[in-house]
N, C-alpha and C positions, 0 to 999 in steps of 0.2 A: 504493500499498499504505500504511495509515494504521500509526502507531505507538502501543502501547500501553503506557503505562508507571504501573505499580503505584506507590505510593507507602506503603511502612511505618511505621511510626511507630517510632524507635528505643527500644528499652527500655533502662531502667535496671534495676542489679541490685536497686534495693527493689520492680523488678515482682514478683520473686521471692525470696521470704524466706528460701528454704533458702539459696539459693547464696547472696545478700549476708549471712547469717550466717557460710555456709563462707569466705567472703570478709574476714570482721572476724575468725574464728579465723586465717586465714593472716596479717593485718595484723599481731596480739596475737601471733604466734611459738608459736602453741600446734601449728599442725603438725611444727613441729621432730621435735615428741616425741609427738604421735599422728596417726593417718590415721582416716578414716572408717571401713574396716573390716579394718584388720590392726594387730595390735600394733606397736609400733615401742620407742623406750626407754619409754613408756606406752603403755597399753591404748589397743586401738580406739575410740572414740564409741560403734559399736552396743553392744558389750561394757559400757561406762560406761551407757547407755541402759536396756541391760537391766537390769544389776544396781540401777541406782535406780526403776525402772520402779513405779508405783503407793509409792511410800516417801511417807511424811508431809513433806511441805516439801522434795519432792528437789531442787525449782529455785534455794531458796535457799540449800539446802546445800552445792548443787556451785558456786552464783557464790560463796558463803564458800569453797571452795576454790581456786577458783581466784583469787580474792584473795589468802590466807593462804597457802596452800601446804597439801602435806598428807604424811602418810610412813604406812609401813605398808599402806594397802590394797589396793595391788596390786602390794607384793614391798618389797624393800629398796629402790630407790631413790626419794630424795622425788620433790614435786612441786615445785617452789621457789613462794615466792609473785610473785604477779607487782600490784604496788600499783599500775604505771601503769595498770591496765586500772578503769575509772573504774565505779563499782558499778552504773551504768545497761550498761553493755558486756557487766558478769559478768553479768549478768541474762539479758542477748541470748543470749551463750554458752552459759548453760546451759539455757535453754530449746531453740536450737536442737541440743545433744549429746540430751536427753531426747527427742528428736523421729526422730533417727537410727534406721534401722530395717536 
């Protein structure tokens, strides 16, 4: 009897951008207050994506809110600033949030 061995290449998160960017959101503690599809302390990412869909410069706007914080948009609780998130990571996170459906 012959043995058949299948070699499957290992795939990194970089092979799946949506998963990679969700992992980035987790590593930057975004998921402590937000989830993809349910309101926690802050709004669900799908609700943020819906609110800003088609808005002019929405990615830059959200990246700014990620780094500088925000208040009054989704209720009385402010989103604290995240100055440790680099501009590049803020742009990736904003793009990912806007892609959530």
